[in-house]
C-alpha positions as CSV (number, residue, x, y, z in Angstrom):
1,M,62.7,48.3,90.7
2,Q,59.5,50.1,91.3
3,E,57.2,51.4,88.6
4,R,53.8,53.1,88.5
5,L,50.8,50.8,89.1
6,Q,49.1,51.8,86.0
7,K,52.1,50.9,83.9
8,F,52.5,47.5,85.6
9,L,48.7,46.8,84.9
10,A,49.1,47.7,81.3
11,R,52.2,45.4,81.0
12,T,50.0,42.5,82.4
13,G,47.6,42.9,79.4
14,I,44.4,43.4,81.4
15,A,43.8,47.0,80.1
16,S,45.4,49.9,78.3
17,R,47.4,52.5,80.4
18,R,44.2,54.8,80.5
19,G,42.0,51.8,81.2
20,A,44.3,50.8,84.0
21,E,44.1,54.3,85.6
22,K,40.2,54.0,85.7
23,L,40.5,50.4,87.4
24,I,42.6,52.1,90.0
25,T,40.4,55.1,90.6
26,D,37.4,52.8,90.6
27,G,38.9,50.8,93.5
28,K,39.2,47.6,91.5
29,I,43.0,46.9,92.3
30,R,44.5,45.5,95.4
31,V,48.1,45.8,96.4
32,N,49.2,43.3,98.9
33,G,45.5,42.8,99.8
34,V,44.8,46.6,100.2
35,V,42.6,48.5,97.8
36,V,44.6,51.2,96.0
37,T,43.0,54.3,94.4
38,E,45.9,56.7,94.1
39,L,47.4,57.0,90.6
40,G,50.8,57.9,91.9
41,T,51.1,54.5,93.7
42,K,54.3,52.6,92.8
43,V,54.8,48.8,93.0
44,D,57.7,46.4,92.8
45,P,56.6,43.8,90.1
46,V,58.7,41.1,92.0
47,K,57.8,41.7,95.5
48,D,54.3,43.3,95.5
49,K,51.2,41.2,95.1
50,V,48.8,43.0,92.8
51,S,45.3,41.5,92.2
52,Y,42.2,42.3,90.1
53,N,38.9,40.7,90.9
54,G,40.7,38.4,93.3
55,K,43.1,37.2,90.6
56,M,46.9,37.7,90.9
57,L,48.5,39.7,88.1
58,K,51.9,39.1,86.8
59,V,53.8,40.2,83.7
60,E,54.9,37.3,81.4
61,A,58.4,38.4,80.5
62,K,59.5,37.9,76.9
63,K,62.3,35.4,76.9
64,V,65.5,36.8,75.8
65,Y,69.0,35.4,75.2
66,Y,72.2,37.3,75.0
67,I,75.9,36.4,74.4
68,L,78.5,38.6,76.1
69,N,82.4,38.8,75.7
70,K,82.9,39.2,79.4
71,P,85.9,41.4,80.3
72,K,88.0,40.8,83.5
73,G,87.1,42.6,86.5
74,Y,83.3,41.7,86.6
75,I,81.4,39.3,88.7
76,S,79.2,36.7,87.0
77,S,76.2,37.5,89.0
78,V,73.1,39.8,89.2
79,K,74.4,41.8,92.1
80,D,77.5,41.7,94.5
81,E,77.3,42.5,98.2
82,K,80.7,43.8,98.1
83,G,79.8,46.4,95.5
84,R,81.8,45.0,92.6
85,K,80.8,45.5,89.0
86,T,78.6,42.6,87.7
87,V,78.1,41.4,84.2
88,V,74.5,42.6,84.4
89,D,75.9,46.1,84.7
90,I,77.3,45.7,81.2
91,L,73.9,44.9,79.9
92,S,72.2,47.9,81.7
93,D,70.1,48.8,78.8
94,V,68.3,45.4,78.7
95,E,64.8,45.8,80.2
96,E,64.3,42.4,81.2
97,R,65.6,40.8,84.4
98,I,68.4,38.7,83.0
99,F,71.0,36.4,84.8
100,P,74.2,34.6,83.6
101,I,74.2,30.9,82.6
102,G,76.9,29.7,84.8
103,R,79.8,31.7,85.8
104,L,83.2,33.0,84.8
105,D,85.2,34.1,87.8
106,Y,86.5,37.8,88.3
107,N,89.7,37.3,86.4
108,T,88.3,35.1,83.6
109,E,87.2,36.7,80.4
110,G,85.3,35.5,77.4
111,L,82.0,34.0,76.3
112,L,79.1,34.2,78.7
113,L,75.4,33.7,78.1
114,L,72.6,35.6,79.9
115,T,68.9,35.0,79.9
116,N,65.6,35.2,81.8
117,D,64.8,31.7,80.9
118,G,65.4,29.5,84.0
119,E,64.4,26.2,82.4
120,F,66.8,26.9,79.4
121,M,69.6,27.9,81.8
122,N,69.2,24.7,83.9
123,K,69.2,22.3,81.1
124,L,72.4,23.9,79.5
125,L,74.1,23.5,82.9
126,H,72.9,20.0,83.6
127,P,75.7,17.5,83.6
128,K,73.7,14.8,81.6
129,Y,73.8,17.0,78.4
130,E,77.6,17.3,78.6
131,I,77.8,20.7,77.0
132,G,81.4,21.6,76.0
133,K,83.0,24.8,77.3
134,T,86.3,25.7,75.5
135,Y,89.1,27.8,77.3
136,V,92.5,29.1,76.3
137,A,94.8,29.2,79.3
138,R,98.2,30.9,79.5
139,I,100.1,29.0,82.2
140,D,103.5,29.6,83.9
141,G,105.8,26.8,82.9
142,I,106.5,24.6,79.9
143,I,104.0,21.9,80.1
144,N,104.9,18.3,79.2
145,M,103.0,15.6,77.4
146,E,102.5,13.7,80.5
147,D,100.6,16.4,82.1
148,L,98.6,17.2,79.0
149,D,97.5,13.4,79.1
150,K,96.5,13.9,82.7
151,L,94.4,16.9,81.9
152,A,92.7,15.0,79.1
153,N,92.0,11.8,81.1
154,G,91.0,13.6,84.4
155,V,92.7,15.3,87.4
156,K,92.0,14.5,91.0
157,L,90.7,17.6,92.8
158,E,89.3,17.9,96.3
159,D,85.7,17.3,95.1
160,G,86.4,14.4,92.8
161,K,88.2,13.5,89.7
162,T,87.5,15.7,86.7
163,A,85.7,14.1,83.6
164,P,87.8,13.4,80.4
165,A,88.6,16.6,78.6
166,D,89.8,17.7,75.1
167,V,93.3,19.2,75.4
168,Y,95.4,20.9,72.7
169,L,98.9,22.5,73.1
170,D,98.5,25.7,71.3
171,S,101.9,27.2,71.8
172,I,105.1,27.4,74.0
173,N,107.1,30.5,74.8
174,K,110.5,29.4,75.9
175,T,111.7,33.0,76.5
176,L,108.9,33.7,79.0
177,K,108.7,30.1,80.1
178,E,104.9,30.0,79.3
179,S,102.5,27.6,77.6
180,R,99.2,28.3,76.0
181,V,96.7,25.4,76.2
182,E,93.4,24.9,74.8
183,I,91.0,22.8,76.8
184,T,87.4,21.7,76.5
185,I,85.6,20.4,79.5
186,Y,82.1,18.9,79.7
187,E,81.3,19.6,83.4
188,G,81.1,22.6,85.6
189,K,83.0,22.2,88.8
190,N,83.8,25.5,90.5
191,R,86.9,27.3,89.0
192,Q,87.6,23.9,87.4
193,V,90.1,24.8,84.8
194,R,92.3,27.0,87.0
195,R,92.1,24.1,89.7
196,M,93.1,21.4,87.2
197,F,96.3,23.2,86.3
198,K,97.1,24.1,89.9
199,A,96.8,20.4,90.8
200,L,99.5,19.7,88.2
201,G,101.8,22.6,89.6
202,Y,100.9,25.2,87.0
203,E,99.7,28.8,87.6
204,V,97.0,30.1,85.2
205,K,98.2,33.6,84.3
206,A,95.3,34.3,81.9
207,L,92.0,32.5,81.2
208,K,89.5,33.1,78.4
209,R,86.4,31.1,77.5
210,I,86.3,31.0,73.6
211,A,83.4,28.6,73.0
212,F,80.2,27.3,74.8
213,A,77.8,24.7,73.5
214,G,79.1,25.4,69.9
215,L,78.8,29.1,70.2
216,T,82.0,31.3,69.5
217,L,82.7,34.9,70.2
218,S,83.1,35.4,66.5
219,K,83.6,39.1,66.0
220,L,82.4,40.2,69.4
221,K,84.9,42.5,71.1
222,R,85.7,42.6,74.7
223,G,82.7,44.1,76.7
224,E,80.3,43.7,73.6
225,Y,77.1,41.8,73.6
226,R,74.3,40.8,71.4
227,K,71.1,38.8,71.1
228,L,71.4,35.3,70.1
229,T,70.0,34.5,66.5
230,E,67.1,32.2,66.0
231,T,69.5,29.7,64.3
232,E,71.8,29.8,67.3
233,L,68.8,29.2,69.7
234,L,67.7,26.3,67.6
235,R,71.0,24.6,67.8
236,L,71.1,25.1,71.4
237,R,67.8,23.6,72.1
238,K,68.7,20.6,70.0
239,K,71.6,20.0,72.4
240,I,69.3,20.0,75.4
241,G,66.5,18.1,73.7
242,D,64.2,21.0,73.4
243,K,62.1,21.2,70.2
């Protein structure tokens, strides 16, 4: 996204907006190695290289952290080459360039975190921290205790056996021949929960993530989001060894 050069300079902190205008007209600013003196010049803060006195300038973005109750029908990505709606579209009024921590597939809803803090994201997703992710799955069929035990102890998938999980039978609907199962996994294989049930012969008809790293959706309605509180952030940082 392009913005006026003087606005970008002001955001880097080297001068006020008016001071930045003077730097430009005085020929003190280079964009991609070329001196720029036109005040109407626009730059892309991500792609363009802006320098002052030979020093590259960049905006140190404020770190932000959001929790979203993702609806179905959205891609967990910043953009989609097929033109489908993304979770970032929901948070369109957020000024910072944020990205989702992990993924919920197109037809899965529930808790998703978004941030512009790459290091924080990488740690939350790293297998060594064994961050718990809890889902409620509505599946086709009456699940038996043997299969519940298999889910808990690990299911063989094409990319390896899953790690032990916490599994709880929430309810059974004999009329509809459906089961509701709550499952907490501590790893992040692609579409893992759906594939675990499929490996045992069950079709997941609906899937919702209700908790992540101790966070829950609480009163957050579908499609709503908010910033994480300082207390929530502190708890997350403790889980990944950050002070």
